[in-house]
N, C-alpha and C positions, 0 to 999 in steps of 0.2 A: 503492499499502498505508497503510494509514495507519495511527497506531500502537498502536491497541488493537487492530490486526489480523495486524499485523509477526507470521510463520511461530506463529502462534498456532494454524492448523488441522493437525491431524493425519493429514496426506494423507499416503494408501497407495501406492507404490509396486511391489506385493504382489499386484496386480491381473496387470502385466507383468511380471513375474519368473515363473520355477520353483524353486519351492521348494527342491527338490534337488537342481538342476545351479548358481545363480544363473544360468542366461540369460534374451537377455531377448527377448520376446514384439515384435520391431520395428511387424509390421504393425498388431499392434495398438494399440500407439504410437501410429501417424500413423491411424487410421481415427479416432482415442479424441478427443476438443475439447481434454481433459486439458494434459496438455503447450503448445499453445498458450496455454493460458488462466494457465500458469504462467508461460511467459518472459515474457509480457508484464508480469506484477507484477514480473516481476526485471529487466525492463528499464526500467521506469520509478521502481524503489523508489528511496526518501527514504532515506539512512544515518545521514540528521544526529541524532536523537535516539537512533539503539542502542545499546545498551550493547555491550559487548567481547561475551559470550556470545555475544549480540544478531546479533554481525558475521558472526562463526566460525560458527554456525548458517549464515549467509546465506550465507556465499561459499564451504560446504561443499557446500551445495543446489548455488548457482550451477552450480560445477564441475561436479557431476553433472545438471543440467538442463542443459547450454551440449554438453554434451559428448552427452548423448541428441540435440541438434539437430544437430550436426556430422555424426552416422552418420548420422542419416534424410536426412541434404545427399545423404552421398554414395549412400545409396543409392537415392536418388532419380535422381541421375547413373547409376548403374550397380546394376543389381539384384543382379547377383554379386561385389557389393564383399565382398572376402574379410576388408576391416582392414584397419588396417594393419600391410602386414610388410614393407616394402618404404621407408626411407628415404627418399623425397621424399615415399611417401606420408604419413610420421610430419610432413616439416615441414611440410607442405601439414596438414595435419588441427590439427598443437598451437601452430605458427606465425605459418605466411603467415594462417590466416581469422581472422576479430575476430568478436569478440559486442559486442551493446551491452550494458551490464549496470548497473546505476544509473545509469545516464547518459552512462557512458563506454564508450571502445572498449576492450578486451582480449583478449590471445588465449589458450589455452589453459595454456599455457603459465607466463605471467604470474602469471595468476592462482594456481594450481600455488607457484611459487618467490617471487614479489614482494610475495603479497599472506597468502594458508597459510603458506606455511614464513616468513616473513620475521614477519610480525605478532603472529601465537599460537605456533609453534615447541612444537607440539604434537604430536613423532614419532604416536600415534592419530589424525590427520589422515592420513597414508598407507591407513588401512586404511578409509578411511569415501571415498575419495575411487575412481571409474571410472570406464576410462580407455578403456571398449568393445572393451576385448582379453580373452581367457581367462585367462589369468593374471592380471588384476585381482583385486583386491580382490571379492568381489557387490557389486551395486548396489544399495543398502540397502531395504529393502522401506519405510520409509514416513520421511517429510522429517525433515530434523532439526533442533528446537526447544530454544531457550534453556535454557529450564525442567530438562530433560529430558539437555542436551546431555551430560554429563561421565558420567552413566549409560552413555549410547547409543554413548559413545565407547569406553566397558570394555567392553562386548557384544560389536564390533562387531570389538573387538584379540582380544578371544579365539578368539572366533570364528574366526576368521582364524587368528591362531597355532596352537589345537587341531587343525587341517584341515592333515594330511601330508604333498596338496602341494604348505603351503607352510611348512612345520618339522616334519622329520625327524631326532629325535636317534638317532645309532646308537649307541648304549652297548658294546656291543663293537670297533667301528672306534674309536670316540671321536670320532666325527665329530656336526656341526648342518650338514643340508644346510635352505638358506631359500631361498626366493623371491628372484626377483634385484631388490628393492624395499628391504633391508635393506644390499645391496651398494651400490645405486645412490645411498643417500639416509644413509651412513653415517657423514656429520655430526650428523644428527639424533637415530640412537640413542646420540653418545657414543661410549666407547673401545668395545673385545670387554668389557672386563668390565662396562659399563654395559648393552651389548646383553643378555649373560648375564644380568644382572638385571633385565633386562627383559623376556625371556626366561619366567625363573622366577616369574615375576609375574603372566604373562597361560598359561603352558601348566598344562597340568592334572597333568603328571608330569613333574620334572626330576632325573636326577642330579646329586649334590650339587658333585660338583670338573665340573662340566659347561665351566668357565672354560679345561678343562684339554682340550677338546675344539678342533677343525679345523674351520675355517669352508670350506663347498662351496656349492655355487651351484646349486637348478634355470635349465634353458633356459627364458625366455622366451618363452611364445605369443602372440605379437601376432595370432594371429586372432581375426576380428570374435562377440562373446560371443555370437551369435543362438538362439534355442532348435534354430531344425533349416534347414537347407539351404530347407525352401519358404517360410520367412520373410522370407527376401532379396528375395522378390519381391512387391518395394512396388506 
């Protein structure tokens, strides 16, 4: 990946995603050469001349691309694989399996925690990466690019927060029900007051006294985000 072309192509992922549900057509993805070609680019990439924004975009894309690869590996072994619904499956998928990215071996857990979270410290990243599960943020419809990264992160965050399956504000009960992402990574969002400020920034309508509301959390659905059961038969 040369300096002149790094992350500059506005490659679309939307051809593999149901725009209404965010579910992925894994069968079509496997049949095309697009993902294979992109993975080769990310495996061999030289980041030595990348700016911070270029690196951030690179690693966000890396997480999503190699998660797709991991899902396809599991489906190749077992066409009826339903996703990371067990503790062992999560351990194998996110920890034990390693990928070569930018010339180094890394697993998805370390990519998320030791690179994305530690280096860039931007809570919006949690709405930009997809873990191949129903309750994850939708897989972004295009690759991240440094020159429009901030705007795209704002867009994805707004879309996630304004989906009532992720954030549900009940004024009568004085309760905010949230996706478990907000609990698992609560340190990234700061204090409860900071979290409320964050939600108010991106949510379309929020009550002024929302800081007084209690926090509850939806059960997380780890089932594979496949477009339909027929898509599991690769």
